[in-house]
The first five atom37 places (N, CA, C, CB, O) and aatype in JSON, in Angstrom:
{
  "aatype": [12, 11, 13, 5, 1, 7, 10, 15, 10, 2, 0, 10, 12, 10, 7, 7, 0, 0, 10, 0, 12, 19, 0, 10, 10, 0, 12, 11, 0, 10, 14, 14, 17, 12, 6, 18, 7, 2, 10, 12, 11, 0, 19, 11, 7, 16, 0, 0, 3, 15, 7, 10, 11, 3, 0, 16, 19, 0, 11, 19, 1, 6, 0, 18, 16, 1, 1, 0, 6, 12, 3, 3, 19, 11, 15, 9, 15, 0, 5, 3, 10, 6, 9, 16, 11, 6, 7, 7, 6, 10, 19, 9, 15, 13, 11, 18, 6, 11, 11, 19, 14, 10, 13, 15, 2, 19, 15, 10, 19, 13, 3, 13, 6, 7, 15, 15, 15, 7, 15, 5],
  "atom_mask": [
    [1, 1, 1, 1, 1],
    [1, 1, 1, 1, 1],
    [1, 1, 1, 1, 1],
    [1, 1, 1, 1, 1],
    [1, 1, 1, 1, 1],
    [1, 1, 1, 0, 1],
    [1, 1, 1, 1, 1],
    [1, 1, 1, 1, 1],
    [1, 1, 1, 1, 1],
    [1, 1, 1, 1, 1],
    [1, 1, 1, 1, 1],
    [1, 1, 1, 1, 1],
    [1, 1, 1, 1, 1],
    [1, 1, 1, 1, 1],
    [1, 1, 1, 0, 1],
    [1, 1, 1, 0, 1],
    [1, 1, 1, 1, 1],
    [1, 1, 1, 1, 1],
    [1, 1, 1, 1, 1],
    [1, 1, 1, 1, 1],
    [1, 1, 1, 1, 1],
    [1, 1, 1, 1, 1],
    [1, 1, 1, 1, 1],
    [1, 1, 1, 1, 1],
    [1, 1, 1, 1, 1],
    [1, 1, 1, 1, 1],
    [1, 1, 1, 1, 1],
    [1, 1, 1, 1, 1],
    [1, 1, 1, 1, 1],
    [1, 1, 1, 1, 1],
    [1, 1, 1, 1, 1],
    [1, 1, 1, 1, 1],
    [1, 1, 1, 1, 1],
    [1, 1, 1, 1, 1],
    [1, 1, 1, 1, 1],
    [1, 1, 1, 1, 1],
    [1, 1, 1, 0, 1],
    [1, 1, 1, 1, 1],
    [1, 1, 1, 1, 1],
    [1, 1, 1, 1, 1],
    [1, 1, 1, 1, 1],
    [1, 1, 1, 1, 1],
    [1, 1, 1, 1, 1],
    [1, 1, 1, 1, 1],
    [1, 1, 1, 0, 1],
    [1, 1, 1, 1, 1],
    [1, 1, 1, 1, 1],
    [1, 1, 1, 1, 1],
    [1, 1, 1, 1, 1],
    [1, 1, 1, 1, 1],
    [1, 1, 1, 0, 1],
    [1, 1, 1, 1, 1],
    [1, 1, 1, 1, 1],
    [1, 1, 1, 1, 1],
    [1, 1, 1, 1, 1],
    [1, 1, 1, 1, 1],
    [1, 1, 1, 1, 1],
    [1, 1, 1, 1, 1],
    [1, 1, 1, 1, 1],
    [1, 1, 1, 1, 1],
    [1, 1, 1, 1, 1],
    [1, 1, 1, 1, 1],
    [1, 1, 1, 1, 1],
    [1, 1, 1, 1, 1],
    [1, 1, 1, 1, 1],
    [1, 1, 1, 1, 1],
    [1, 1, 1, 1, 1],
    [1, 1, 1, 1, 1],
    [1, 1, 1, 1, 1],
    [1, 1, 1, 1, 1],
    [1, 1, 1, 1, 1],
    [1, 1, 1, 1, 1],
    [1, 1, 1, 1, 1],
    [1, 1, 1, 1, 1],
    [1, 1, 1, 1, 1],
    [1, 1, 1, 1, 1],
    [1, 1, 1, 1, 1],
    [1, 1, 1, 1, 1],
    [1, 1, 1, 1, 1],
    [1, 1, 1, 1, 1],
    [1, 1, 1, 1, 1],
    [1, 1, 1, 1, 1],
    [1, 1, 1, 1, 1],
    [1, 1, 1, 1, 1],
    [1, 1, 1, 1, 1],
    [1, 1, 1, 1, 1],
    [1, 1, 1, 0, 1],
    [1, 1, 1, 0, 1],
    [1, 1, 1, 1, 1],
    [1, 1, 1, 1, 1],
    [1, 1, 1, 1, 1],
    [1, 1, 1, 1, 1],
    [1, 1, 1, 1, 1],
    [1, 1, 1, 1, 1],
    [1, 1, 1, 1, 1],
    [1, 1, 1, 1, 1],
    [1, 1, 1, 1, 1],
    [1, 1, 1, 1, 1],
    [1, 1, 1, 1, 1],
    [1, 1, 1, 1, 1],
    [1, 1, 1, 1, 1],
    [1, 1, 1, 1, 1],
    [1, 1, 1, 1, 1],
    [1, 1, 1, 1, 1],
    [1, 1, 1, 1, 1],
    [1, 1, 1, 1, 1],
    [1, 1, 1, 1, 1],
    [1, 1, 1, 1, 1],
    [1, 1, 1, 1, 1],
    [1, 1, 1, 1, 1],
    [1, 1, 1, 1, 1],
    [1, 1, 1, 1, 1],
    [1, 1, 1, 1, 1],
    [1, 1, 1, 0, 1],
    [1, 1, 1, 1, 1],
    [1, 1, 1, 1, 1],
    [1, 1, 1, 1, 1],
    [1, 1, 1, 0, 1],
    [1, 1, 1, 1, 1],
    [1, 1, 1, 1, 1]
  ],
  "atom_positions": [
    [[-5.14, 89.62, 274.4], [-4.65, 88.64, 275.31], [-3.22, 88.24, 274.89], [-5.6, 87.41, 275.34], [-2.95, 88.0, 273.72]],
    [[-2.32, 88.18, 275.87], [-0.93, 87.81, 275.62], [-0.7, 86.36, 276.0], [0.04, 88.74, 276.4], [-1.22, 85.87, 277.01]],
    [[0.08, 85.67, 275.18], [0.44, 84.27, 275.46], [1.87, 84.23, 275.99], [0.31, 83.38, 274.18], [2.74, 84.97, 275.53]],
    [[2.09, 83.38, 276.97], [3.43, 83.21, 277.49], [4.25, 82.37, 276.52], [3.4, 82.55, 278.9], [3.73, 81.46, 275.87]],
    [[5.51, 82.69, 276.44], [6.41, 81.95, 275.56], [7.64, 81.55, 276.35], [6.79, 82.79, 274.31], [8.02, 82.23, 277.3]],
    [[8.27, 80.45, 275.95], [9.5, 80.01, 276.6], [9.43, 78.56, 277.03], [0.0, 0.0, 0.0], [8.47, 77.86, 276.72]],
    [[10.45, 78.13, 277.73], [10.54, 76.75, 278.18], [10.05, 76.63, 279.61], [11.98, 76.23, 278.07], [10.25, 77.53, 280.43]],
    [[9.4, 75.52, 279.88], [9.03, 75.25, 281.26], [10.24, 74.68, 281.99], [7.81, 74.27, 281.33], [11.2, 74.26, 281.36]],
    [[10.19, 74.65, 283.29], [11.29, 74.12, 284.08], [11.49, 72.64, 283.78], [11.03, 74.33, 285.58], [12.62, 72.16, 283.72]],
    [[10.4, 71.9, 283.6], [10.51, 70.47, 283.28], [11.23, 70.24, 281.95], [9.12, 69.82, 283.24], [12.09, 69.37, 281.85]],
    [[10.88, 71.01, 280.94], [11.52, 70.87, 279.63], [13.01, 71.23, 279.72], [10.82, 71.77, 278.58], [13.85, 70.59, 279.09]],
    [[13.31, 72.25, 280.5], [14.69, 72.65, 280.67], [15.5, 71.56, 281.38], [14.78, 73.96, 281.46], [16.64, 71.3, 281.01]],
    [[14.92, 70.92, 282.38], [15.6, 69.85, 283.11], [15.8, 68.61, 282.22], [14.81, 69.47, 284.37], [16.87, 68.01, 282.24]],
    [[14.77, 68.23, 281.45], [14.9, 67.09, 280.55], [15.93, 67.35, 279.46], [13.54, 66.76, 279.92], [16.72, 66.47, 279.13]],
    [[15.92, 68.54, 278.91], [16.91, 68.9, 277.89], [18.31, 68.89, 278.45], [0.0, 0.0, 0.0], [19.24, 68.43, 277.79]],
    [[18.48, 69.4, 279.67], [19.79, 69.4, 280.31], [20.28, 67.99, 280.6], [0.0, 0.0, 0.0], [21.46, 67.69, 280.42]],
    [[19.37, 67.11, 281.04], [19.74, 65.72, 281.32], [20.15, 65.0, 280.03], [18.57, 64.96, 281.99], [21.12, 64.25, 280.02]],
    [[19.42, 65.24, 278.95], [19.76, 64.62, 277.66], [21.12, 65.13, 277.17], [18.67, 64.91, 276.61], [21.93, 64.35, 276.67]],
    [[21.36, 66.41, 277.31], [22.63, 66.99, 276.9], [23.78, 66.44, 277.75], [22.58, 68.52, 277.0], [24.86, 66.18, 277.22]],
    [[23.55, 66.25, 279.04], [24.58, 65.68, 279.93], [24.89, 64.24, 279.54], [24.13, 65.75, 281.4], [26.05, 63.83, 279.58]],
    [[23.88, 63.47, 279.17], [24.09, 62.08, 278.78], [24.9, 62.0, 277.47], [22.73, 61.35, 278.61], [25.8, 61.17, 277.35]],
    [[24.59, 62.86, 276.52], [25.35, 62.88, 275.27], [26.79, 63.3, 275.53], [24.68, 63.84, 274.25], [27.72, 62.74, 274.94]],
    [[26.99, 64.29, 276.41], [28.34, 64.73, 276.75], [29.13, 63.63, 277.44], [28.29, 65.98, 277.64], [30.32, 63.45, 277.18]],
    [[28.48, 62.87, 278.33], [29.14, 61.76, 279.01], [29.58, 60.69, 278.02], [28.22, 61.14, 280.07], [30.7, 60.19, 278.08]],
    [[28.68, 60.34, 277.1], [29.03, 59.35, 276.08], [30.2, 59.82, 275.22], [27.82, 59.05, 275.19], [31.11, 59.04, 274.92]],
    [[30.18, 61.08, 274.84], [31.26, 61.61, 274.0], [32.58, 61.61, 274.74], [30.92, 63.03, 273.52], [33.61, 61.25, 274.17]],
    [[32.57, 62.01, 276.0], [33.82, 62.07, 276.77], [34.38, 60.67, 277.05], [33.58, 62.8, 278.09], [35.6, 60.51, 277.16]],
    [[33.53, 59.69, 277.16], [33.99, 58.32, 277.42], [34.38, 57.59, 276.14], [32.93, 57.54, 278.15], [35.31, 56.78, 276.15]],
    [[33.68, 57.85, 275.04], [33.9, 57.11, 273.79], [35.03, 57.68, 272.94], [32.63, 57.08, 272.98], [35.63, 56.95, 272.16]],
    [[35.32, 58.95, 273.07], [36.33, 59.58, 272.22], [37.76, 59.08, 272.48], [36.29, 61.06, 272.41], [38.46, 58.81, 271.51]],
    [[38.23, 58.94, 273.72], [39.61, 58.48, 273.93], [39.96, 57.11, 273.33], [39.89, 58.42, 275.39], [41.04, 56.98, 272.75]],
    [[39.09, 56.08, 273.43], [39.44, 54.82, 272.76], [39.56, 54.95, 271.25], [38.41, 53.76, 273.08], [40.41, 54.3, 270.64]],
    [[38.72, 55.78, 270.63], [38.82, 55.97, 269.18], [40.07, 56.74, 268.8], [37.59, 56.71, 268.67], [40.67, 56.46, 267.76]],
    [[40.47, 57.69, 269.63], [41.7, 58.43, 269.36], [42.91, 57.5, 269.5], [41.84, 59.63, 270.31], [43.85, 57.58, 268.7]],
    [[42.89, 56.63, 270.51], [43.99, 55.68, 270.68], [44.04, 54.69, 269.51], [43.84, 54.93, 272.01], [45.12, 54.31, 269.07]],
    [[42.88, 54.28, 269.01], [42.83, 53.39, 267.85], [43.48, 54.08, 266.64], [41.37, 53.0, 267.52], [44.22, 53.44, 265.88]],
    [[43.21, 55.36, 266.46], [43.84, 56.1, 265.37], [45.35, 56.16, 265.52], [0.0, 0.0, 0.0], [46.08, 56.0, 264.54]],
    [[45.82, 56.38, 266.74], [47.27, 56.38, 267.0], [47.87, 55.0, 266.78], [47.56, 56.86, 268.42], [48.99, 54.87, 266.27]],
    [[47.12, 53.96, 267.15], [47.59, 52.58, 266.95], [47.71, 52.28, 265.46], [46.62, 51.58, 267.62], [48.71, 51.69, 265.03]],
    [[46.73, 52.68, 264.68], [46.8, 52.45, 263.23], [47.99, 53.19, 262.63], [45.49, 52.91, 262.54], [48.67, 52.67, 261.75]],
    [[48.24, 54.41, 263.11], [49.38, 55.19, 262.62], [50.69, 54.48, 262.95], [49.37, 56.61, 263.22], [51.59, 54.42, 262.11]],
    [[50.8, 53.94, 264.16], [52.02, 53.23, 264.56], [52.22, 51.95, 263.76], [51.98, 52.91, 266.06], [53.33, 51.64, 263.34]],
    [[51.13, 51.21, 263.54], [51.21, 49.95, 262.79], [51.58, 50.21, 261.33], [49.88, 49.18, 262.88], [52.46, 49.55, 260.78]],
    [[50.9, 51.16, 260.71], [51.19, 51.46, 259.3], [52.59, 52.04, 259.13], [50.15, 52.43, 258.73], [53.27, 51.74, 258.15]],
    [[53.02, 52.87, 260.08], [54.37, 53.43, 260.01], [55.43, 52.36, 260.16], [0.0, 0.0, 0.0], [56.45, 52.4, 259.47]],
    [[55.2, 51.42, 261.05], [56.15, 50.33, 261.24], [56.22, 49.45, 260.0], [55.76, 49.48, 262.47], [57.3, 49.07, 259.56]],
    [[55.05, 49.13, 259.43], [55.03, 48.27, 258.25], [55.65, 48.96, 257.03], [53.59, 47.86, 257.93], [56.21, 48.29, 256.16]],
    [[55.55, 50.28, 256.97], [56.08, 51.02, 255.82], [57.57, 51.31, 255.95], [55.33, 52.31, 255.65], [58.18, 51.78, 254.98]],
    [[58.16, 51.06, 257.09], [59.58, 51.32, 257.31], [60.42, 50.43, 256.4], [59.96, 51.1, 258.8], [60.4, 49.21, 256.52]],
    [[61.15, 51.05, 255.49], [61.93, 50.27, 254.51], [63.07, 49.5, 255.16], [62.48, 51.19, 253.44], [63.56, 48.53, 254.59]],
    [[63.51, 49.91, 256.33], [64.58, 49.21, 257.02], [64.13, 47.91, 257.65], [0.0, 0.0, 0.0], [64.96, 47.13, 258.11]],
    [[62.83, 47.66, 257.68], [62.3, 46.45, 258.32], [61.8, 45.41, 257.32], [61.18, 46.83, 259.26], [61.19, 44.42, 257.73]],
    [[62.04, 45.6, 256.05], [61.51, 44.68, 255.03], [62.01, 43.25, 255.23], [61.88, 45.16, 253.64], [61.25, 42.3, 255.05]],
    [[63.28, 43.08, 255.6], [63.86, 41.75, 255.79], [64.23, 41.51, 257.26], [65.09, 41.57, 254.91], [65.05, 40.64, 257.56]],
    [[63.62, 42.27, 258.17], [63.96, 42.16, 259.59], [63.23, 40.98, 260.23], [63.61, 43.46, 260.33], [62.24, 40.48, 259.7]],
    [[63.75, 40.55, 261.36], [63.11, 39.47, 262.11], [61.86, 40.01, 262.8], [64.09, 38.86, 263.15], [61.66, 41.22, 262.91]],
    [[61.03, 39.1, 263.26], [59.8, 39.47, 263.96], [60.15, 40.27, 265.22], [58.96, 38.22, 264.33], [59.45, 41.22, 265.56]],
    [[61.2, 39.88, 265.91], [61.61, 40.59, 267.12], [61.97, 42.04, 266.82], [62.8, 39.88, 267.78], [61.63, 42.94, 267.59]],
    [[62.66, 42.29, 265.72], [63.03, 43.65, 265.32], [61.8, 44.47, 264.96], [64.01, 43.63, 264.13], [61.72, 45.66, 265.29]],
    [[60.83, 43.85, 264.3], [59.6, 44.54, 263.94], [58.83, 44.92, 265.21], [58.72, 43.67, 263.01], [58.31, 46.02, 265.32]],
    [[58.76, 43.98, 266.16], [58.08, 44.27, 267.43], [58.78, 45.41, 268.18], [58.03, 43.0, 268.31], [58.13, 46.27, 268.77]],
    [[60.1, 45.42, 268.15], [60.87, 46.47, 268.81], [60.59, 47.83, 268.16], [62.38, 46.15, 268.75], [60.44, 48.83, 268.86]],
    [[60.53, 47.86, 266.84], [60.24, 49.11, 266.12], [58.82, 49.59, 266.43], [60.41, 48.92, 264.6], [58.59, 50.79, 266.61]],
    [[57.87, 48.66, 266.49], [56.5, 49.03, 266.84], [56.44, 49.6, 268.26], [55.56, 47.81, 266.71], [55.77, 50.6, 268.5]],
    [[57.15, 48.98, 269.19], [57.14, 49.44, 270.58], [57.61, 50.88, 270.67], [58.02, 48.54, 271.46], [57.04, 51.68, 271.42]],
    [[58.65, 51.24, 269.93], [59.14, 52.62, 269.94], [58.07, 53.58, 269.41], [60.42, 52.75, 269.1], [57.84, 54.64, 270.0]],
    [[57.43, 53.21, 268.32], [56.38, 54.08, 267.75], [55.17, 54.17, 268.68], [55.94, 53.55, 266.37], [54.58, 55.24, 268.83]],
    [[54.8, 53.07, 269.29], [53.64, 53.06, 270.19], [53.89, 53.92, 271.42], [53.3, 51.62, 270.62], [52.97, 54.58, 271.91]],
    [[55.12, 53.91, 271.92], [55.44, 54.76, 273.06], [55.34, 56.24, 272.7], [56.84, 54.45, 273.57], [54.88, 57.04, 273.51]],
    [[55.76, 56.59, 271.5], [55.68, 57.99, 271.06], [54.23, 58.43, 270.9], [56.43, 58.18, 269.73], [53.89, 59.57, 271.21]],
    [[53.37, 57.52, 270.43], [51.96, 57.85, 270.2], [51.08, 57.54, 271.41], [51.45, 57.1, 269.0], [49.86, 57.7, 271.33]],
    [[51.67, 57.1, 272.52], [50.95, 56.82, 273.77], [49.88, 55.74, 273.57], [50.31, 58.1, 274.31], [48.74, 55.91, 274.0]],
    [[50.25, 54.66, 272.93], [49.35, 53.52, 272.73], [49.58, 52.52, 273.85], [49.57, 52.84, 271.33], [50.69, 52.01, 274.01]],
    [[48.53, 52.25, 274.64], [48.68, 51.35, 275.78], [47.75, 50.13, 275.69], [48.43, 52.1, 277.06], [47.91, 49.19, 276.47]],
    [[46.8, 50.14, 274.78], [45.82, 49.06, 274.72], [46.36, 47.76, 274.17], [44.66, 49.48, 273.9], [45.83, 46.69, 274.48]],
    [[47.38, 47.83, 273.36], [47.89, 46.63, 272.73], [49.42, 46.69, 272.72], [47.33, 46.47, 271.27], [50.02, 47.71, 272.37]],
    [[50.03, 45.6, 273.1], [51.5, 45.55, 273.14], [52.03, 44.92, 271.85], [52.0, 44.76, 274.39], [51.27, 44.4, 271.03]],
    [[53.33, 44.97, 271.7], [53.96, 44.38, 270.52], [53.74, 42.88, 270.46], [55.46, 44.69, 270.51], [53.71, 42.31, 269.37]],
    [[53.6, 42.23, 271.6], [53.38, 40.78, 271.63], [51.98, 40.4, 271.12], [53.57, 40.25, 273.06], [51.75, 39.26, 270.74]],
    [[51.05, 41.36, 271.11], [49.69, 41.1, 270.65], [49.52, 41.24, 269.14], [48.73, 42.02, 271.34], [48.45, 40.95, 268.61]],
    [[50.55, 41.68, 268.46], [50.47, 41.89, 267.01], [50.7, 40.6, 266.26], [51.49, 42.94, 266.57], [51.47, 39.73, 266.69]],
    [[50.04, 40.47, 265.12], [50.28, 39.35, 264.22], [51.11, 39.89, 263.05], [48.93, 38.69, 263.71], [50.66, 40.76, 262.31]],
    [[52.31, 39.39, 262.91], [53.24, 39.9, 261.9], [53.48, 38.82, 260.85], [54.59, 40.33, 262.55], [53.93, 37.72, 261.17]],
    [[53.16, 39.15, 259.6], [53.33, 38.22, 258.48], [53.93, 38.96, 257.29], [51.97, 37.55, 258.1], [54.08, 40.18, 257.3]],
    [[54.25, 38.19, 256.27], [54.69, 38.77, 254.99], [53.75, 38.25, 253.91], [56.19, 38.41, 254.67], [53.49, 37.05, 253.81]],
    [[53.26, 39.18, 253.11], [52.38, 38.83, 251.99], [52.92, 39.49, 250.73], [50.9, 39.27, 252.27], [52.97, 40.71, 250.64]],
    [[53.32, 38.69, 249.79], [53.86, 39.22, 248.54], [55.12, 40.05, 248.75], [0.0, 0.0, 0.0], [55.35, 41.01, 248.02]],
    [[55.94, 39.68, 249.71], [57.16, 40.42, 249.97], [56.97, 41.66, 250.84], [0.0, 0.0, 0.0], [57.94, 42.32, 251.2]],
    [[55.73, 41.97, 251.16], [55.43, 43.14, 251.99], [55.16, 42.71, 253.43], [54.22, 43.91, 251.43], [54.56, 41.66, 253.67]],
    [[55.6, 43.52, 254.37], [55.36, 43.29, 255.78], [53.93, 43.68, 256.13], [56.37, 44.08, 256.65], [53.5, 44.79, 255.83]],
    [[53.19, 42.76, 256.75], [51.8, 43.02, 257.13], [51.67, 42.82, 258.64], [50.81, 42.09, 256.35], [51.99, 41.75, 259.17]],
    [[51.2, 43.86, 259.31], [51.0, 43.81, 260.76], [49.5, 43.98, 261.01], [51.85, 44.93, 261.51], [48.89, 44.94, 260.54]],
    [[48.92, 43.03, 261.75], [47.49, 43.12, 262.04], [47.27, 42.93, 263.54], [46.7, 42.08, 261.23], [48.12, 42.4, 264.25]],
    [[46.09, 43.37, 263.99], [45.75, 43.29, 265.41], [44.24, 43.24, 265.57], [46.34, 44.49, 266.19], [43.48, 43.57, 264.66]],
    [[43.83, 42.82, 266.74], [42.41, 42.76, 267.08], [42.34, 42.8, 268.61], [41.71, 41.45, 266.49], [43.02, 42.04, 269.29]],
    [[41.49, 43.69, 269.13], [41.34, 43.78, 270.58], [39.99, 44.36, 270.95], [42.46, 44.61, 271.19], [39.29, 44.93, 270.12]],
    [[39.65, 44.21, 272.21], [38.38, 44.69, 272.74], [38.68, 45.7, 273.84], [37.49, 43.52, 273.28], [39.55, 45.48, 274.68]],
    [[37.95, 46.81, 273.84], [38.13, 47.85, 274.86], [36.79, 48.06, 275.56], [38.66, 49.19, 274.23], [35.79, 48.38, 274.91]],
    [[36.76, 47.89, 276.88], [35.56, 48.07, 277.68], [35.69, 49.38, 278.46], [35.33, 46.86, 278.65], [36.65, 49.58, 279.2]],
    [[34.71, 50.27, 278.28], [34.74, 51.58, 278.92], [33.54, 51.68, 279.86], [34.72, 52.73, 277.87], [32.4, 51.72, 279.39]],
    [[33.78, 51.71, 281.18], [32.66, 51.83, 282.11], [32.02, 53.22, 282.04], [33.12, 51.53, 283.55], [32.73, 54.23, 282.0]],
    [[30.69, 53.27, 282.02], [29.98, 54.55, 282.02], [29.55, 54.92, 283.45], [28.74, 54.48, 281.09], [29.99, 55.92, 284.01]],
    [[28.67, 54.09, 284.0], [28.21, 54.3, 285.36], [27.59, 53.0, 285.86], [27.18, 55.47, 285.45], [27.08, 52.21, 285.06]],
    [[27.64, 52.78, 287.15], [27.09, 51.59, 287.79], [27.56, 50.34, 287.04], [25.55, 51.67, 287.84], [28.76, 50.07, 286.95]],
    [[26.61, 49.57, 286.5], [26.98, 48.36, 285.78], [26.77, 48.51, 284.26], [26.16, 47.17, 286.3], [26.55, 47.52, 283.57]],
    [[26.84, 49.73, 283.76], [26.66, 50.02, 282.33], [28.02, 50.36, 281.73], [25.63, 51.18, 282.12], [28.74, 51.23, 282.24]],
    [[28.37, 49.68, 280.64], [29.65, 49.9, 279.97], [29.47, 49.95, 278.46], [30.65, 48.8, 280.35], [28.5, 49.42, 277.92]],
    [[30.41, 50.6, 277.81], [30.51, 50.56, 276.35], [31.61, 49.55, 276.01], [30.82, 51.98, 275.75], [32.65, 49.52, 276.66]],
    [[31.38, 48.74, 274.99], [32.39, 47.77, 274.56], [32.69, 48.04, 273.09], [31.9, 46.28, 274.78], [31.79, 48.04, 272.24]],
    [[33.97, 48.26, 272.8], [34.42, 48.5, 271.44], [35.25, 47.31, 270.99], [35.24, 49.82, 271.33], [36.12, 46.85, 271.74]],
    [[35.01, 46.81, 269.78], [35.82, 45.78, 269.17], [36.62, 46.42, 268.05], [34.94, 44.59, 268.64], [36.06, 46.81, 267.02]],
    [[37.92, 46.54, 268.24], [38.79, 47.16, 267.26], [39.59, 46.09, 266.52], [39.73, 48.17, 267.92], [40.01, 45.09, 267.1]],
    [[39.78, 46.32, 265.22], [40.55, 45.4, 264.38], [41.19, 46.24, 263.29], [39.63, 44.25, 263.78], [40.56, 47.15, 262.75]],
    [[42.42, 45.92, 262.96], [43.09, 46.68, 261.91], [44.27, 45.94, 261.34], [0.0, 0.0, 0.0], [44.73, 44.93, 261.89]],
    [[44.77, 46.46, 260.23], [45.89, 45.85, 259.54], [46.63, 46.93, 258.77], [45.41, 44.71, 258.6], [46.05, 47.94, 258.36]],
    [[47.9, 46.71, 258.57], [48.7, 47.66, 257.79], [48.52, 47.48, 256.3], [50.16, 47.51, 258.14], [49.01, 48.29, 255.52]],
    [[47.81, 46.42, 255.89], [47.69, 46.13, 254.46], [46.71, 47.03, 253.74], [47.27, 44.7, 254.26], [46.65, 47.01, 252.51]],
    [[45.93, 47.82, 254.47], [45.02, 48.75, 253.83], [43.68, 48.16, 253.5], [0.0, 0.0, 0.0], [42.79, 48.89, 253.06]],
    [[43.5, 46.85, 253.68], [42.21, 46.22, 253.37], [41.21, 46.4, 254.49], [42.41, 44.73, 253.09], [40.04, 46.06, 254.32]],
    [[41.63, 46.94, 255.64], [40.71, 47.17, 256.75], [40.73, 48.61, 257.14], [41.05, 46.3, 257.93], [40.01, 49.0, 258.06]]
  ]
}
């Protein structure tokens, strides 16, 4: 007697639906995380710029804006940054929320926070 082997149509449909849901989540969640990485790069690069150690807050914001434009950062503007000096070092920090709609009334909400000081 031979036994049939393989997937049933129902199992194939459920597996495909699960794979589609994971792909949807990945496609929606990846861009905000990539932008956060670019934002951290822009903030740390601005804070590490030796020409800005004694610059005014306006000059620091202007330098950040140039870096953010190059890295295509749109979630946070220079006016949203908190710029301070700690121990003679320039520290730039930020905090924001990003809401990504998935479908209907279901959304993903990301709370991003970072600082150039390396403690976050």
